[in-house]
N, C-alpha and C positions, 0 to 999 in steps of 0.2 A: 504494500500499499504506500510505501515511500515516506512514512512518518519519521521525522527526525527526532532524535532524543539525545540528551546529554546526561552524563553521570560523573559524579566525583567519586574517585576511589583512591584513598590515601592521599598522596601528593599529585595524583594524576587527574586529568580531565579527559573523559572519553566521549567522543562524538560518534554516533551510530545511526544507521537507517534500518527501519523494519522492512523486511521483505516478506510479502504474503501473497500467495496465489491460491485460488481454489477453483473448482468447477463443479457442475452438477451432473449427476448420473441418475438414470432411471433404474428402479429396481426395488427390492424389498417387498413388502406385503402389497397385495393388490386388492382392490375393491371393485367388483363388477368388471374385472379385466383391465382396470386402469392402475398402473403402478405409480407409486409416489416417487418423486425425485428427492435426492439427498445430496448434501454438499460433501465434497472430498477435498481435503487440504493437500495441495501439491508442494507448497513451500511455506515455511513459517520460521524465520530466523532473523537475527540482527547482524548486519554487516558493519563492522567497525571501520570508520573512515579515518579517524585521527585520534591519536593519544598524545597528549602534551602535559607538561608540568606547569607549576605556578609561574615559572619564569618564561613560559611560551616555547620552551624547547620541545621539538617534535621527537617522537620515538617510532619511526616507521617499522623498525624490526619487531616491536611489540604488536603493532597492528597486524603484521603478517602472521605472527605466531598465534594470536588470539583468533583470527579468522580461519587459520588452518586447523586449530583445535576444534572450532565450531563446526567446520565441514566434516571432520572425522566423527564427531559425536552427535551430528544432526540425525534425528529420528524421522 
C-alpha cells in the first residue's frame, strides 16, 4: 500500500515503506451454486529504506542486512 513509517530504535532512526498486495479468489462454501470470494494476501512486509543516527549518519549496510533478514523470514 506504500504507507511510510518511521521508528526510533536506540540511537537509530529507521524509515520504512509498507508493501501489501492481495487478490480475491472464488471458492469456499457455496450457496445455490454461488461460491463466495475471499481475500488472499500475496505480500505483507516492511521494506527499510534508510537507517541513520542522531547525527544524520547513514548506515546502508544495516539497511541491506535488515531487508535480507526480512526476505528470508517472510511468511
